[in-house]
N, CA and C atoms as a LAMMPS dump frame, in Angstrom:
ITEM: TIMESTEP
0
ITEM: NUMBER OF ATOMS
618
ITEM: BOX BOUNDS ff ff ff
-5.0000000000000000e+02 5.0000000000000000e+02
-5.0000000000000000e+02 5.0000000000000000e+02
-5.0000000000000000e+02 5.0000000000000000e+02
ITEM: ATOMS id mol type element x y z
1 1 1 N 175.782 -13.933 163.588
2 1 2 C 175.1 -14.962 164.37
3 1 3 C 175.866 -15.232 165.669
4 2 1 N 175.163 -15.21 166.785
5 2 2 C 175.776 -15.532 168.075
6 2 3 C 175.484 -16.998 168.366
7 3 1 N 176.496 -17.85 168.233
8 3 2 C 176.283 -19.292 168.385
9 3 3 C 176.623 -19.811 169.773
10 4 1 N 177.332 -19.009 170.567
11 4 2 C 177.634 -19.415 171.941
12 4 3 C 178.067 -18.2 172.741
13 5 1 N 177.911 -18.321 174.063
14 5 2 C 178.354 -17.274 174.977
15 5 3 C 179.038 -17.93 176.165
16 6 1 N 180.091 -17.304 176.646
17 6 2 C 180.746 -17.759 177.871
18 6 3 C 181.085 -16.528 178.704
19 7 1 N 180.637 -16.542 179.948
20 7 2 C 180.918 -15.404 180.799
21 7 3 C 180.347 -15.599 182.192
22 8 1 N 180.422 -14.538 182.987
23 8 2 C 179.97 -14.607 184.376
24 8 3 C 178.476 -14.343 184.45
25 9 1 N 177.773 -15.144 185.235
26 9 2 C 176.33 -14.981 185.403
27 9 3 C 176.061 -13.793 186.321
28 10 1 N 175.366 -12.786 185.793
29 10 2 C 175.013 -11.61 186.589
30 10 3 C 173.669 -11.789 187.276
31 11 1 N 172.754 -12.506 186.616
32 11 2 C 171.424 -12.72 187.179
33 11 3 C 170.862 -14.021 186.627
34 12 1 N 170.104 -14.721 187.468
35 12 2 C 169.462 -15.971 187.06
36 12 3 C 168.114 -16.047 187.755
37 13 1 N 167.048 -15.842 186.994
38 13 2 C 165.717 -15.847 187.591
39 13 3 C 164.672 -16.154 186.532
40 14 1 N 163.607 -16.835 186.955
41 14 2 C 162.517 -17.143 186.039
42 14 3 C 162.972 -18.036 184.902
43 15 1 N 162.906 -17.524 183.704
44 15 2 C 163.31 -18.304 182.53
45 15 3 C 164.397 -17.59 181.737
46 16 1 N 165.201 -16.776 182.428
47 16 2 C 166.266 -16.076 181.711
48 16 3 C 167.495 -15.87 182.584
49 17 1 N 168.612 -15.683 181.905
50 17 2 C 169.892 -15.4 182.534
51 17 3 C 170.434 -14.102 181.963
52 18 1 N 171.281 -13.427 182.737
53 18 2 C 172.073 -12.319 182.2
54 18 3 C 173.523 -12.727 182.362
55 19 1 N 174.236 -12.821 181.23
56 19 2 C 175.627 -13.275 181.229
57 19 3 C 176.532 -12.131 180.789
58 20 1 N 177.532 -11.834 181.613
59 20 2 C 178.491 -10.774 181.327
60 20 3 C 179.607 -11.338 180.453
61 21 1 N 179.661 -10.865 179.217
62 21 2 C 180.714 -11.279 178.288
63 21 3 C 181.509 -10.043 177.883
64 22 1 N 182.713 -9.913 178.418
65 22 2 C 183.552 -8.768 178.098
66 22 3 C 182.954 -7.438 178.476
67 23 1 N 182.203 -7.416 179.59
68 23 2 C 181.619 -6.166 180.037
69 23 3 C 180.242 -5.865 179.476
70 24 1 N 179.752 -6.732 178.612
71 24 2 C 178.411 -6.563 178.037
72 24 3 C 177.496 -7.643 178.609
73 25 1 N 176.354 -7.226 179.157
74 25 2 C 175.418 -8.191 179.725
75 25 3 C 174.417 -8.662 178.688
76 26 1 N 174.453 -9.942 178.363
77 26 2 C 173.524 -10.513 177.395
78 26 3 C 172.379 -11.211 178.136
79 27 1 N 171.127 -10.848 177.8
80 27 2 C 169.985 -11.561 178.362
81 27 3 C 169.728 -12.8 177.514
82 28 1 N 169.664 -13.942 178.175
83 28 2 C 169.502 -15.222 177.485
84 28 3 C 168.249 -15.915 178.002
85 29 1 N 167.297 -16.177 177.109
86 29 2 C 166.112 -16.943 177.472
87 29 3 C 166.481 -18.418 177.462
88 30 1 N 166.11 -19.14 178.512
89 30 2 C 166.534 -20.532 178.604
90 30 3 C 165.531 -21.354 179.403
91 31 1 N 165.878 -22.601 179.669
92 31 2 C 164.988 -23.488 180.401
93 31 3 C 165.083 -23.232 181.904
94 32 1 N 164.016 -23.485 182.635
95 32 2 C 164.069 -23.332 184.095
96 32 3 C 165.166 -24.181 184.73
97 33 1 N 165.445 -25.345 184.149
98 33 2 C 166.477 -26.225 184.706
99 33 3 C 167.848 -25.562 184.654
100 34 1 N 168.154 -24.883 183.547
101 34 2 C 169.459 -24.228 183.441
102 34 3 C 169.53 -23.004 184.347
103 35 1 N 168.417 -22.292 184.48
104 35 2 C 168.388 -21.153 185.406
105 35 3 C 168.659 -21.648 186.824
106 36 1 N 168 -22.746 187.196
107 36 2 C 168.194 -23.319 188.526
108 36 3 C 169.636 -23.758 188.741
109 37 1 N 170.251 -24.28 187.685
110 37 2 C 171.615 -24.792 187.796
111 37 3 C 172.66 -23.687 187.824
112 38 1 N 172.31 -22.5 187.358
113 38 2 C 173.271 -21.403 187.264
114 38 3 C 173.442 -20.705 188.604
115 39 1 N 174.652 -20.226 188.839
116 39 2 C 174.953 -19.522 190.078
117 39 3 C 175.493 -18.134 189.74
118 40 1 N 174.887 -17.121 190.316
119 40 2 C 175.353 -15.76 190.075
120 40 3 C 176.804 -15.618 190.533
121 41 1 N 177.615 -15.007 189.672
122 41 2 C 179.025 -14.833 189.982
123 41 3 C 179.916 -15.91 189.417
124 42 1 N 179.324 -17.041 188.98
125 42 2 C 180.106 -18.128 188.399
126 42 3 C 180.067 -18.059 186.873
127 43 1 N 181.088 -18.619 186.254
128 43 2 C 181.158 -18.619 184.795
129 43 3 C 180.235 -19.684 184.213
130 44 1 N 179.649 -19.382 183.079
131 44 2 C 178.733 -20.306 182.411
132 44 3 C 178.929 -20.209 180.902
133 45 1 N 178.887 -21.356 180.248
134 45 2 C 178.929 -21.396 178.782
135 45 3 C 177.606 -21.951 178.274
136 46 1 N 177.022 -21.302 177.275
137 46 2 C 175.768 -21.77 176.701
138 46 3 C 175.852 -21.765 175.177
139 47 1 N 175.153 -22.702 174.567
140 47 2 C 174.988 -22.739 173.11
141 47 3 C 173.76 -21.894 172.8
142 48 1 N 173.863 -21.006 171.837
143 48 2 C 172.8 -20.023 171.644
144 48 3 C 172.259 -19.952 170.216
145 49 1 N 171.036 -19.444 170.144
146 49 2 C 170.394 -19.153 168.868
147 49 3 C 169.882 -17.721 168.943
148 50 1 N 170.249 -16.902 167.968
149 50 2 C 169.813 -15.506 167.926
150 50 3 C 168.599 -15.399 167.007
151 51 1 N 167.473 -14.984 167.57
152 51 2 C 166.241 -14.818 166.791
153 51 3 C 166.087 -13.343 166.444
154 52 1 N 166.095 -13.053 165.159
155 52 2 C 166.027 -11.667 164.687
156 52 3 C 164.612 -11.356 164.215
157 53 1 N 164.036 -10.337 164.821
158 53 2 C 162.719 -9.845 164.41
159 53 3 C 162.868 -8.368 164.054
160 54 1 N 161.852 -7.84 163.402
161 54 2 C 161.915 -6.441 162.968
162 54 3 C 162.13 -5.485 164.132
163 55 1 N 161.559 -5.836 165.302
164 55 2 C 161.65 -4.929 166.445
165 55 3 C 162.434 -5.493 167.625
166 56 1 N 163.131 -6.625 167.415
167 56 2 C 163.862 -7.199 168.547
168 56 3 C 164.946 -8.179 168.103
169 57 1 N 165.931 -8.345 168.971
170 57 2 C 166.959 -9.376 168.836
171 57 3 C 166.911 -10.186 170.133
172 58 1 N 166.584 -11.463 170.046
173 58 2 C 166.393 -12.276 171.245
174 58 3 C 167.316 -13.483 171.202
175 59 1 N 167.992 -13.725 172.323
176 59 2 C 168.914 -14.861 172.412
177 59 3 C 168.288 -15.969 173.248
178 60 1 N 168.335 -17.184 172.721
179 60 2 C 167.907 -18.38 173.447
180 60 3 C 169.135 -19.244 173.673
181 61 1 N 169.326 -19.717 174.899
182 61 2 C 170.542 -20.459 175.21
183 61 3 C 170.268 -21.799 175.869
184 62 1 N 171.205 -22.75 175.641
185 62 2 C 171.024 -24.118 176.13
186 62 3 C 172.339 -24.692 176.642
187 63 1 N 172.207 -25.647 177.547
188 63 2 C 173.383 -26.26 178.15
189 63 3 C 174.119 -27.168 177.176
190 64 1 N 173.39 -27.781 176.232
191 64 2 C 174.014 -28.725 175.307
192 64 3 C 173.692 -28.376 173.858
193 65 1 N 174.554 -28.841 172.963
194 65 2 C 174.326 -28.613 171.537
195 65 3 C 173.112 -29.388 171.031
196 66 1 N 172.846 -30.551 171.634
197 66 2 C 171.663 -31.332 171.239
198 66 3 C 170.387 -30.52 171.464
199 67 1 N 170.309 -29.843 172.609
200 67 2 C 169.131 -29.02 172.897
201 67 3 C 168.995 -27.9 171.87
202 68 1 N 170.114 -27.268 171.542
203 68 2 C 170.096 -26.191 170.556
204 68 3 C 169.621 -26.699 169.201
205 69 1 N 170.122 -27.859 168.782
206 69 2 C 169.743 -28.402 167.477
207 69 3 C 168.254 -28.729 167.417
208 70 1 N 167.713 -29.298 168.508
209 70 2 C 166.287 -29.605 168.54
210 70 3 C 165.473 -28.311 168.542
211 71 1 N 165.932 -27.306 169.282
212 71 2 C 165.259 -25.999 169.299
213 71 3 C 165.155 -25.429 167.886
214 72 1 N 166.257 -25.462 167.151
215 72 2 C 166.26 -24.883 165.808
216 72 3 C 165.396 -25.69 164.843
217 73 1 N 165.292 -27.005 165.056
218 73 2 C 164.378 -27.811 164.239
219 73 3 C 162.922 -27.464 164.572
220 74 1 N 162.649 -27.278 165.85
221 74 2 C 161.28 -26.986 166.28
222 74 3 C 160.779 -25.656 165.729
223 75 1 N 161.626 -24.627 165.752
224 75 2 C 161.159 -23.316 165.287
225 75 3 C 160.989 -23.291 163.767
226 76 1 N 161.464 -24.336 163.111
227 76 2 C 161.249 -24.451 161.671
228 76 3 C 159.903 -25.069 161.325
229 77 1 N 159.179 -25.523 162.35
230 77 2 C 157.864 -26.128 162.145
231 77 3 C 156.802 -25.036 162.142
232 78 1 N 155.915 -25.045 161.178
233 78 2 C 154.847 -24.056 161.088
234 78 3 C 154.031 -24.037 162.378
235 79 1 N 153.889 -22.862 162.957
236 79 2 C 153.084 -22.73 164.164
237 79 3 C 153.867 -22.826 165.456
238 80 1 N 155.156 -23.143 165.361
239 80 2 C 155.99 -23.249 166.564
240 80 3 C 156.947 -22.064 166.615
241 81 1 N 156.714 -21.175 167.565
242 81 2 C 157.594 -20.043 167.756
243 81 3 C 158.69 -20.374 168.754
244 82 1 N 159.637 -19.452 168.938
245 82 2 C 160.737 -19.697 169.882
246 82 3 C 160.271 -20.013 171.302
247 83 1 N 159.24 -19.314 171.791
248 83 2 C 158.766 -19.556 173.146
249 83 3 C 158.158 -20.945 173.291
250 84 1 N 157.416 -21.374 172.274
251 84 2 C 156.836 -22.719 172.311
252 84 3 C 157.924 -23.782 172.222
253 85 1 N 158.931 -23.534 171.382
254 85 2 C 160.045 -24.479 171.256
255 85 3 C 160.801 -24.576 172.579
256 86 1 N 160.979 -23.438 173.246
257 86 2 C 161.632 -23.442 174.547
258 86 3 C 160.784 -24.2 175.562
259 87 1 N 159.463 -24.07 175.439
260 87 2 C 158.563 -24.802 176.317
261 87 3 C 158.713 -26.306 176.165
262 88 1 N 158.896 -26.751 174.93
263 88 2 C 159.102 -28.181 174.68
264 88 3 C 160.363 -28.654 175.385
265 89 1 N 161.444 -27.885 175.235
266 89 2 C 162.724 -28.292 175.823
267 89 3 C 162.788 -28.054 177.326
268 90 1 N 161.822 -27.32 177.855
269 90 2 C 161.731 -27.171 179.303
270 90 3 C 161.073 -28.407 179.92
271 91 1 N 160.324 -29.131 179.091
272 91 2 C 159.596 -30.31 179.571
273 91 3 C 160.218 -31.629 179.127
274 92 1 N 160.893 -31.608 177.972
275 92 2 C 161.401 -32.842 177.381
276 92 3 C 162.88 -32.731 177.043
277 93 1 N 163.598 -33.823 177.177
278 93 2 C 164.989 -33.867 176.742
279 93 3 C 165.024 -34.063 175.226
280 94 1 N 166.149 -33.772 174.578
281 94 2 C 166.257 -34.036 173.139
282 94 3 C 165.951 -35.495 172.797
283 95 1 N 166.358 -36.406 173.67
284 95 2 C 166.085 -37.825 173.421
285 95 3 C 164.595 -38.126 173.5
286 96 1 N 163.902 -37.497 174.437
287 96 2 C 162.458 -37.708 174.554
288 96 3 C 161.719 -37.139 173.346
289 97 1 N 162.201 -35.999 172.831
290 97 2 C 161.609 -35.429 171.615
291 97 3 C 161.8 -36.4 170.454
292 98 1 N 163.027 -36.93 170.323
293 98 2 C 163.318 -37.869 169.241
294 98 3 C 162.452 -39.12 169.352
295 99 1 N 162.269 -39.596 170.579
296 99 2 C 161.464 -40.797 170.775
297 99 3 C 160.006 -40.554 170.406
298 100 1 N 159.465 -39.392 170.81
299 100 2 C 158.078 -39.068 170.489
300 100 3 C 157.879 -38.953 168.982
301 101 1 N 158.84 -38.315 168.309
302 101 2 C 158.752 -38.182 166.842
303 101 3 C 158.861 -39.552 166.187
304 102 1 N 159.776 -40.371 166.692
305 102 2 C 159.974 -41.704 166.133
306 102 3 C 158.711 -42.55 166.263
307 103 1 N 157.98 -42.389 167.381
308 103 2 C 156.762 -43.172 167.63
309 103 3 C 155.516 -42.474 167.089
310 104 1 N 155.706 -41.275 166.499
311 104 2 C 154.594 -40.454 166.012
312 104 3 C 153.599 -40.172 167.132
313 105 1 N 154.138 -39.9 168.314
314 105 2 C 153.33 -39.661 169.509
315 105 3 C 153.166 -38.162 169.723
316 106 1 N 152.156 -37.57 169.08
317 106 2 C 151.959 -36.122 169.193
318 106 3 C 151.346 -35.729 170.539
319 107 1 N 150.821 -36.698 171.298
320 107 2 C 150.224 -36.395 172.606
321 107 3 C 151.248 -35.765 173.546
322 108 1 N 152.506 -36.154 173.407
323 108 2 C 153.577 -35.602 174.248
324 108 3 C 153.685 -34.095 174.054
325 109 1 N 153.563 -33.649 172.828
326 109 2 C 153.715 -32.219 172.528
327 109 3 C 152.455 -31.423 172.863
328 110 1 N 151.291 -32.083 172.856
329 110 2 C 150.046 -31.392 173.204
330 110 3 C 150.041 -30.957 174.668
331 111 1 N 150.88 -31.586 175.481
332 111 2 C 150.943 -31.244 176.912
333 111 3 C 151.715 -29.946 177.159
334 112 1 N 152.42 -29.471 176.15
335 112 2 C 153.211 -28.244 176.294
336 112 3 C 152.321 -27.031 176.069
337 113 1 N 152.388 -26.074 176.983
338 113 2 C 151.571 -24.864 176.885
339 113 3 C 151.826 -24.138 175.562
340 114 1 N 150.749 -23.778 174.884
341 114 2 C 150.868 -23.032 173.641
342 114 3 C 150.898 -23.886 172.387
343 115 1 N 150.917 -25.209 172.552
344 115 2 C 150.937 -26.099 171.389
345 115 3 C 149.625 -26.886 171.337
346 116 1 N 148.858 -26.634 170.286
347 116 2 C 147.583 -27.307 170.105
348 116 3 C 147.726 -28.615 169.347
349 117 1 N 146.61 -29.337 169.171
350 117 2 C 146.637 -30.643 168.489
351 117 3 C 147.219 -30.602 167.073
352 118 1 N 146.831 -29.598 166.288
353 118 2 C 147.322 -29.519 164.905
354 118 3 C 148.831 -29.273 164.871
355 119 1 N 149.301 -28.374 165.717
356 119 2 C 150.733 -28.07 165.755
357 119 3 C 151.52 -29.266 166.274
358 120 1 N 150.968 -29.955 167.269
359 120 2 C 151.635 -31.137 167.817
360 120 3 C 151.812 -32.198 166.732
361 121 1 N 150.778 -32.375 165.925
362 121 2 C 150.861 -33.348 164.832
363 121 3 C 151.883 -32.901 163.796
364 122 1 N 151.923 -31.613 163.524
365 122 2 C 152.887 -31.063 162.562
366 122 3 C 154.324 -31.297 163.025
367 123 1 N 154.549 -31.219 164.337
368 123 2 C 155.893 -31.445 164.865
369 123 3 C 156.355 -32.853 164.541
370 124 1 N 155.497 -33.84 164.792
371 124 2 C 155.897 -35.228 164.545
372 124 3 C 156.117 -35.484 163.054
373 125 1 N 155.307 -34.835 162.217
374 125 2 C 155.436 -35.033 160.769
375 125 3 C 156.669 -34.307 160.229
376 126 1 N 156.855 -33.054 160.66
377 126 2 C 157.942 -32.225 160.135
378 126 3 C 159.318 -32.699 160.582
379 127 1 N 159.397 -33.256 161.798
380 127 2 C 160.694 -33.671 162.334
381 127 3 C 161.034 -35.117 161.991
382 128 1 N 160.109 -35.815 161.367
383 128 2 C 160.363 -37.215 161.007
384 128 3 C 161.585 -37.307 160.098
385 129 1 N 162.53 -38.157 160.465
386 129 2 C 163.738 -38.349 159.672
387 129 3 C 164.827 -37.326 159.939
388 130 1 N 164.531 -36.317 160.772
389 130 2 C 165.523 -35.278 161.049
390 130 3 C 166.25 -35.486 162.377
391 131 1 N 165.745 -36.413 163.179
392 131 2 C 166.349 -36.71 164.474
393 131 3 C 166.79 -38.164 164.505
394 132 1 N 167.965 -38.406 165.061
395 132 2 C 168.448 -39.784 165.168
396 132 3 C 167.504 -40.574 166.055
397 133 1 N 167.194 -41.837 165.7
398 133 2 C 166.327 -42.665 166.542
399 133 3 C 166.904 -42.775 167.939
400 134 1 N 166.055 -42.71 168.963
401 134 2 C 166.557 -42.802 170.343
402 134 3 C 167.223 -44.141 170.594
403 135 1 N 168.267 -44.133 171.408
404 135 2 C 168.977 -45.366 171.738
405 135 3 C 168.566 -45.851 173.105
406 136 1 N 168.648 -47.138 173.319
407 136 2 C 168.323 -47.712 174.613
408 136 3 C 169.423 -47.361 175.609
409 137 1 N 169.01 -46.986 176.813
410 137 2 C 169.967 -46.611 177.837
411 137 3 C 170.32 -47.827 178.678
412 138 1 N 171.594 -48.082 178.882
413 138 2 C 172.039 -49.225 179.67
414 138 3 C 171.936 -48.912 181.149
415 139 1 N 171.193 -49.73 181.896
416 139 2 C 171.054 -49.496 183.332
417 139 3 C 172.324 -49.876 184.068
418 140 1 N 173.162 -50.708 183.458
419 140 2 C 174.386 -51.133 184.124
420 140 3 C 175.436 -50.03 184.118
421 141 1 N 175.462 -49.246 183.038
422 141 2 C 176.44 -48.162 182.946
423 141 3 C 175.735 -46.875 182.55
424 142 1 N 174.971 -46.265 183.464
425 142 2 C 174.15 -45.115 183.111
426 142 3 C 174.929 -43.928 182.585
427 143 1 N 176.11 -43.67 183.121
428 143 2 C 176.831 -42.486 182.706
429 143 3 C 177.486 -42.667 181.349
430 144 1 N 177.702 -43.916 180.922
431 144 2 C 178.33 -44.165 179.627
432 144 3 C 177.303 -44.167 178.506
433 145 1 N 176.019 -44.216 178.859
434 145 2 C 174.982 -44.221 177.851
435 145 3 C 174.78 -42.813 177.328
436 146 1 N 173.968 -42.677 176.266
437 146 2 C 173.771 -41.361 175.694
438 146 3 C 172.604 -40.632 176.312
439 147 1 N 172.037 -39.688 175.556
440 147 2 C 170.804 -39.052 175.941
441 147 3 C 170.842 -38.225 177.205
442 148 1 N 169.94 -38.538 178.122
443 148 2 C 169.745 -37.746 179.326
444 148 3 C 171.026 -37.614 180.147
445 149 1 N 171.704 -38.741 180.404
446 149 2 C 172.907 -38.712 181.232
447 149 3 C 173.977 -37.798 180.634
448 150 1 N 174.185 -37.905 179.334
449 150 2 C 175.193 -37.063 178.684
450 150 3 C 174.822 -35.586 178.757
451 151 1 N 173.523 -35.29 178.585
452 151 2 C 173.076 -33.9 178.632
453 151 3 C 173.272 -33.305 180.022
454 152 1 N 172.931 -34.084 181.053
455 152 2 C 173.083 -33.604 182.425
456 152 3 C 174.566 -33.439 182.767
457 153 1 N 175.383 -34.402 182.362
458 153 2 C 176.817 -34.324 182.637
459 153 3 C 177.434 -33.1 181.96
460 154 1 N 177.036 -32.845 180.719
461 154 2 C 177.552 -31.682 179.991
462 154 3 C 177.153 -30.388 180.695
463 155 1 N 175.921 -30.339 181.198
464 155 2 C 175.461 -29.145 181.904
465 155 3 C 176.245 -28.931 183.193
466 156 1 N 176.486 -30.005 183.928
467 156 2 C 177.2 -29.902 185.204
468 156 3 C 178.657 -29.478 185.012
469 157 1 N 179.327 -30.066 184.019
470 157 2 C 180.721 -29.682 183.774
471 157 3 C 180.791 -28.25 183.249
472 158 1 N 179.784 -27.843 182.481
473 158 2 C 179.734 -26.467 181.995
474 158 3 C 179.543 -25.473 183.125
475 159 1 N 178.926 -25.939 184.225
476 159 2 C 178.695 -25.085 185.382
477 159 3 C 179.886 -25.049 186.331
478 160 1 N 180.91 -25.867 186.05
479 160 2 C 182.136 -25.761 186.827
480 160 3 C 182.542 -26.969 187.631
481 161 1 N 181.679 -27.975 187.732
482 161 2 C 182.101 -29.178 188.447
483 161 3 C 183.027 -30.004 187.567
484 162 1 N 183.971 -30.708 188.186
485 162 2 C 184.843 -31.577 187.408
486 162 3 C 184.024 -32.749 186.891
487 163 1 N 184.473 -33.349 185.801
488 163 2 C 183.714 -34.449 185.21
489 163 3 C 183.58 -35.626 186.181
490 164 1 N 184.636 -35.884 186.949
491 164 2 C 184.597 -37.007 187.879
492 164 3 C 183.569 -36.788 188.983
493 165 1 N 183.577 -35.597 189.578
494 165 2 C 182.625 -35.277 190.645
495 165 3 C 181.198 -35.313 190.109
496 166 1 N 180.994 -34.699 188.939
497 166 2 C 179.663 -34.664 188.342
498 166 3 C 179.173 -36.069 187.991
499 167 1 N 180.058 -36.885 187.417
500 167 2 C 179.68 -38.234 187.014
501 167 3 C 179.321 -39.105 188.22
502 168 1 N 180.108 -38.984 189.292
503 168 2 C 179.822 -39.766 190.5
504 168 3 C 178.458 -39.395 191.075
505 169 1 N 178.179 -38.086 191.152
506 169 2 C 176.897 -37.625 191.696
507 169 3 C 175.74 -38.052 190.798
508 170 1 N 175.957 -37.99 189.488
509 170 2 C 174.914 -38.378 188.55
510 170 3 C 174.635 -39.875 188.625
511 171 1 N 175.679 -40.673 188.743
512 171 2 C 175.492 -42.118 188.891
513 171 3 C 174.652 -42.438 190.126
514 172 1 N 174.959 -41.769 191.243
515 172 2 C 174.216 -42.001 192.485
516 172 3 C 172.758 -41.572 192.336
517 173 1 N 172.554 -40.458 191.653
518 173 2 C 171.189 -39.963 191.448
519 173 3 C 170.391 -40.899 190.557
520 174 1 N 171.026 -41.371 189.477
521 174 2 C 170.352 -42.302 188.567
522 174 3 C 169.965 -43.601 189.273
523 175 1 N 170.82 -44.043 190.18
524 175 2 C 170.55 -45.3 190.885
525 175 3 C 169.304 -45.203 191.753
526 176 1 N 168.981 -43.987 192.223
527 176 2 C 167.84 -43.803 193.11
528 176 3 C 166.609 -43.256 192.396
529 177 1 N 166.776 -42.81 191.149
530 177 2 C 165.672 -42.16 190.437
531 177 3 C 164.677 -43.174 189.876
532 178 1 N 163.445 -42.722 189.746
533 178 2 C 162.429 -43.556 189.098
534 178 3 C 162.653 -43.533 187.593
535 179 1 N 161.964 -44.387 186.871
536 179 2 C 162.12 -44.431 185.41
537 179 3 C 161.718 -43.098 184.787
538 180 1 N 160.631 -42.51 185.298
539 180 2 C 160.167 -41.225 184.755
540 180 3 C 161.18 -40.124 185.036
541 181 1 N 161.743 -40.116 186.247
542 181 2 C 162.732 -39.092 186.601
543 181 3 C 163.987 -39.223 185.757
544 182 1 N 164.455 -40.458 185.559
545 182 2 C 165.702 -40.667 184.831
546 182 3 C 165.574 -40.379 183.34
547 183 1 N 164.341 -40.197 182.855
548 183 2 C 164.131 -39.893 181.436
549 183 3 C 164.036 -38.402 181.165
550 184 1 N 164.12 -37.581 182.22
551 184 2 C 163.96 -36.129 182.071
552 184 3 C 165.238 -35.391 182.425
553 185 1 N 165.786 -34.629 181.474
554 185 2 C 166.993 -33.84 181.731
555 185 3 C 166.764 -32.805 182.845
556 186 1 N 165.674 -31.998 182.778
557 186 2 C 165.471 -31.014 183.841
558 186 3 C 165.382 -31.652 185.229
559 187 1 N 164.658 -32.778 185.33
560 187 2 C 164.506 -33.434 186.631
561 187 3 C 165.827 -33.984 187.128
562 188 1 N 166.578 -34.662 186.253
563 188 2 C 167.853 -35.245 186.668
564 188 3 C 168.868 -34.16 187.015
565 189 1 N 168.823 -33.054 186.302
566 189 2 C 169.738 -31.95 186.608
567 189 3 C 169.413 -31.377 187.985
568 190 1 N 168.124 -31.191 188.261
569 190 2 C 167.716 -30.648 189.559
570 190 3 C 168.102 -31.6 190.697
571 191 1 N 167.844 -32.899 190.531
572 191 2 C 168.143 -33.872 191.582
573 191 3 C 169.656 -33.99 191.822
574 192 1 N 170.433 -33.965 190.74
575 192 2 C 171.885 -34.083 190.886
576 192 3 C 172.473 -32.838 191.515
577 193 1 N 171.936 -31.67 191.159
578 193 2 C 172.389 -30.424 191.778
579 193 3 C 172.088 -30.425 193.273
580 194 1 N 170.941 -30.976 193.653
581 194 2 C 170.597 -31.052 195.075
582 194 3 C 171.594 -31.936 195.812
583 195 1 N 172.037 -33.004 195.147
584 195 2 C 173.023 -33.902 195.756
585 195 3 C 174.392 -33.215 195.848
586 196 1 N 174.746 -32.453 194.84
587 196 2 C 176.039 -31.776 194.825
588 196 3 C 176.077 -30.564 195.749
589 197 1 N 174.908 -29.995 196.016
590 197 2 C 174.811 -28.738 196.745
591 197 3 C 175.699 -28.593 197.963
592 198 1 N 175.579 -29.511 198.941
593 198 2 C 176.356 -29.336 200.177
594 198 3 C 177.857 -29.346 199.983
595 199 1 N 178.309 -30.001 198.863
596 199 2 C 179.761 -30.12 198.644
597 199 3 C 180.235 -29.304 197.458
598 200 1 N 179.411 -28.378 196.978
599 200 2 C 179.733 -27.72 195.712
600 200 3 C 181.004 -26.891 195.774
601 201 1 N 181.309 -26.28 196.914
602 201 2 C 182.522 -25.448 196.967
603 201 3 C 183.777 -26.3 196.834
604 202 1 N 183.756 -27.514 197.415
605 202 2 C 184.947 -28.376 197.315
606 202 3 C 185.009 -29.112 196.016
607 203 1 N 183.862 -29.263 195.336
608 203 2 C 183.842 -30.039 194.111
609 203 3 C 184.021 -29.247 192.872
610 204 1 N 183.957 -27.913 192.963
611 204 2 C 184.064 -27.107 191.763
612 204 3 C 185.514 -26.966 191.344
613 205 1 N 185.736 -26.928 190.048
614 205 2 C 187.085 -26.65 189.553
615 205 3 C 187.257 -25.149 189.543
616 206 1 N 188.459 -24.714 189.667
617 206 2 C 188.724 -23.286 189.734
618 206 3 C 189.146 -22.763 188.371
């Protein structure tokens, strides 16, 4: 089982990465947000799940362990394949998935391509009790709260920014973001990366 990979990014496009680990290039299917956050030539660490089929071995990778755990729960639901599970995590943070399951809100999952009404309902039923109830995020201390902020911070530090630089940029982004934006890991990661962009060479750890 390949549970994680760390290496230099050889390619980042669409919904996949190629990561060089000891001279071997591993293709990793992932979320558009992580592809956007990755830089060719820079080191990246991802949490991975290896899907074994009769005719293929496919790796799915994520910036945080929470995303990986939700992915593995999703693919255990009847009717949800790896691509559909990846689609869920491309649109929703682990906290948003937990909140939807907690509220039995299957409409959230029906919006994901490839997931119909019956499968969406199965997700809420099958995952009930398997995810920790979502916690309220403190607006006074956004970076100290859990959920989205922690996931974005983990992704940024994994991409090479120091925790202090990443946290400062994330705090500034959260202060300006709308409620909908601040609830989405992909959106917050994209907005924070845009803020870090001009200063990324000075802010990266070596």
